[in-house]
C-alpha positions in Angstrom: 177.4 -140.1 -55.6 175.9 -138.3 -52.6 173.3 -140.5 -50.9 174.7 -143.9 -51.9 172.4 -145.5 -49.3 169.4 -144.0 -51.2 167.5 -146.8 -52.8 166.5 -144.9 -55.7 168.6 -146.0 -58.8 171.6 -143.9 -59.6 170.4 -142.9 -63.0 167.1 -141.6 -61.5 169.1 -139.6 -58.9 171.1 -138.1 -61.8 167.8 -137.5 -63.8 166.1 -135.6 -60.9 169.2 -133.6 -60.3 169.2 -132.5 -63.9 165.5 -131.8 -63.7 166.1 -129.4 -60.6 168.7 -127.6 -62.4 166.4 -126.9 -65.2 163.6 -125.9 -63.0 165.6 -123.4 -61.1 166.8 -122.1 -64.5 170.5 -122.9 -63.7 170.4 -124.4 -67.3 168.0 -122.8 -69.6 166.2 -123.7 -72.8 168.7 -123.9 -75.6 171.8 -124.0 -73.2 174.3 -126.8 -73.0 174.3 -129.0 -69.9 177.6 -130.2 -68.5 179.5 -132.8 -70.2 179.2 -136.6 -69.4 182.6 -136.5 -67.9 181.6 -133.5 -65.7 178.5 -135.0 -64.8 180.3 -138.3 -63.8 182.4 -136.5 -61.6 179.9 -134.6 -59.9 177.5 -137.5 -59.1 180.2 -140.1 -58.8 178.6 -142.7 -61.1 179.7 -144.4 -64.3 179.3 -143.1 -67.8 176.6 -145.7 -68.6 174.5 -144.2 -65.7 174.9 -140.7 -67.0 173.9 -141.8 -70.5 170.8 -143.8 -69.2 169.5 -140.5 -67.4 170.2 -138.3 -70.5 168.5 -140.7 -72.8 165.4 -141.0 -70.6 165.2 -137.1 -70.5 165.7 -136.8 -74.3 162.9 -139.4 -74.8 160.7 -137.2 -72.5 161.5 -134.1 -74.6 163.4 -132.3 -71.9 166.9 -132.6 -73.4 168.1 -132.7 -76.9 171.0 -134.9 -78.0 172.8 -134.9 -81.4 175.7 -137.2 -82.3 179.1 -135.2 -81.9 177.4 -132.3 -80.1 176.7 -131.2 -76.7 173.6 -132.1 -75.0 171.3 -129.1 -74.6 168.1 -128.2 -72.8 165.3 -128.5 -75.4 163.9 -125.3 -76.5 160.0 -125.0 -76.2 158.5 -126.2 -79.4 156.0 -124.0 -81.3 152.2 -124.8 -80.9 152.1 -126.5 -84.3 154.9 -128.9 -83.4 153.4 -129.6 -79.9 150.1 -130.3 -81.2 150.5 -131.2 -84.9 147.4 -130.9 -87.0 145.5 -129.2 -84.0 144.8 -125.4 -84.0 142.5 -123.5 -81.5 142.1 -119.7 -81.8 140.1 -116.9 -80.2 138.6 -114.4 -82.5 139.5 -110.7 -82.1 142.4 -108.3 -82.5 142.9 -106.9 -78.9 142.8 -109.3 -75.9 142.7 -108.5 -72.4 141.7 -110.2 -69.1 139.6 -108.8 -65.9 140.3 -110.8 -62.7 136.9 -111.5 -61.2 137.9 -113.2 -57.9 140.5 -115.1 -56.1 139.8 -118.0 -53.7 142.4 -119.9 -51.7 141.8 -122.8 -49.6 141.9 -126.7 -49.1 138.3 -127.5 -50.0 138.4 -127.6 -53.8 138.4 -131.3 -53.9 138.1 -131.9 -57.6 140.8 -129.4 -58.7 143.2 -130.8 -56.1 142.6 -134.3 -57.3 143.4 -133.0 -61.0 146.7 -131.4 -59.6 147.6 -134.4 -57.6 147.6 -132.5 -54.3 147.0 -134.0 -50.9 144.3 -133.1 -48.3 146.6 -130.7 -46.5 147.9 -128.8 -49.4 146.0 -125.6 -50.7 145.2 -124.4 -54.1 144.4 -121.1 -55.5 141.5 -120.6 -57.9 141.7 -117.4 -60.1 138.5 -116.7 -61.9 139.2 -114.5 -65.0 136.9 -112.9 -67.7 138.6 -113.1 -71.2 137.8 -110.1 -73.5 138.4 -109.6 -77.1 138.1 -105.8 -78.3 136.6 -105.1 -75.1 133.8 -107.8 -75.4 133.7 -110.7 -73.0 134.2 -114.0 -74.8 135.0 -116.5 -72.1 135.0 -117.2 -68.4 138.0 -118.9 -67.1 138.9 -120.7 -63.8 142.7 -121.2 -63.2 143.6 -123.8 -60.4 147.2 -123.4 -59.4 149.2 -125.1 -56.6 150.4 -122.9 -53.7 154.1 -123.3 -54.6 153.5 -122.1 -58.2 151.6 -119.1 -57.0 154.7 -118.1 -55.0 156.5 -117.2 -58.3 153.5 -115.2 -59.6 152.9 -111.4 -59.4 149.5 -109.5 -59.8 150.7 -108.6 -63.3 151.2 -112.2 -64.1 147.5 -112.9 -63.3 146.4 -110.5 -66.0 148.3 -112.0 -68.9 145.8 -113.2 -71.5 147.9 -116.3 -72.5 148.8 -117.4 -68.9 149.7 -121.0 -70.1 152.5 -119.6 -72.5 153.5 -117.1 -69.9 154.4 -119.8 -67.4 157.8 -120.4 -69.1 158.7 -116.7 -69.0 158.5 -116.7 -65.2 160.6 -119.8 -64.9 157.8 -122.5 -64.6 158.8 -124.8 -67.5 156.0 -127.0 -68.8 156.8 -130.3 -70.7 153.2 -131.5 -71.5 149.6 -130.3 -71.7 146.3 -131.9 -72.6 143.2 -130.4 -73.6 139.7 -131.6 -73.6 137.0 -129.9 -75.4 133.1 -130.4 -74.9 130.0 -128.5 -74.9 128.1 -127.1 -71.8 125.1 -124.7 -70.9 125.7 -121.4 -69.3 124.5 -121.4 -65.8 123.1 -117.8 -64.5 126.4 -116.8 -63.2 128.2 -117.5 -66.3 125.5 -115.9 -68.4 125.6 -112.7 -66.5 129.2 -112.2 -67.1 129.1 -113.4 -70.8 126.0 -111.3 -71.6 124.1 -114.2 -72.8 120.9 -116.1 -71.3 121.2 -119.1 -68.8 120.9 -122.4 -70.9 122.8 -120.8 -73.9 125.5 -123.2 -75.3 129.2 -122.8 -74.5 132.4 -124.3 -75.7 134.0 -125.9 -72.6 137.8 -126.3 -72.8 139.6 -127.9 -70.0 143.5 -128.3 -69.7 146.0 -130.1 -67.7 149.6 -128.8 -67.6 152.6 -130.9 -66.4 156.1 -129.7 -65.4 159.2 -131.3 -66.4 159.2 -133.5 -63.4 155.6 -134.6 -64.5 154.0 -132.9 -61.6 150.9 -130.7 -62.3 151.4 -127.0 -62.7 148.0 -125.9 -63.7 144.4 -127.0 -64.1 142.3 -124.8 -66.2 138.7 -124.7 -67.3 137.6 -122.1 -69.8 134.0 -121.7 -71.1 133.8 -119.8 -74.5 130.9 -118.1 -76.5 131.0 -120.6 -79.5 131.1 -117.5 -81.9 134.6 -116.4 -80.6 136.3 -119.8 -80.5 137.8 -122.0 -83.4 139.0 -125.5 -83.2 140.6 -127.0 -86.3 141.9 -130.6 -86.7 143.9 -131.3 -89.8 144.6 -135.1 -90.8 146.7 -136.2 -93.5 146.8 -139.6 -95.3 
């Protein structure tokens, strides 16, 4: 295959090539990828190398393989499948977002650390007020790498469920992890949420990774407790 002098194992080179095709939406969720023979010819490697790359991607939830059928790009599972037994909801019937401010720069060190960015790479922070039926229920900070921002429009930043919206604009997520804790509103947050400084808030932090395991989004949202439900179901 191209780059035979590359010390990266051949199966990893094939794997990365498949990931790039999915990221670029050449192969979309639910669609078939080329056959083993086609991939062997394209990359000039053995069948076992192709199978090793596909097997690893299937284990990571990126591809779906079934005996006797073509390998496909895995469709995005439902929230219930991704987080079995965990349900989080915001109370209300009509939801909207107000963009408070946008910050762009290289000095947001903690966010850059969470996103795996270098000192020279910039990050965007979008601060948004989340509303339910016109009432502020949460204040949210979205930290996004510059290369992801290039794919966004002003309208994208006003989508209430930005996390789910990523796939619709071609940014495919493979994994996210949420952390729930409690915090106290500072004066700035209290003014936007209509509460008193020191009132309790539900603090939800999320890290989202792409199909190549690179961070796509670091998000921190602080909710009014009365508008946020978090349910965990366990079965014996």
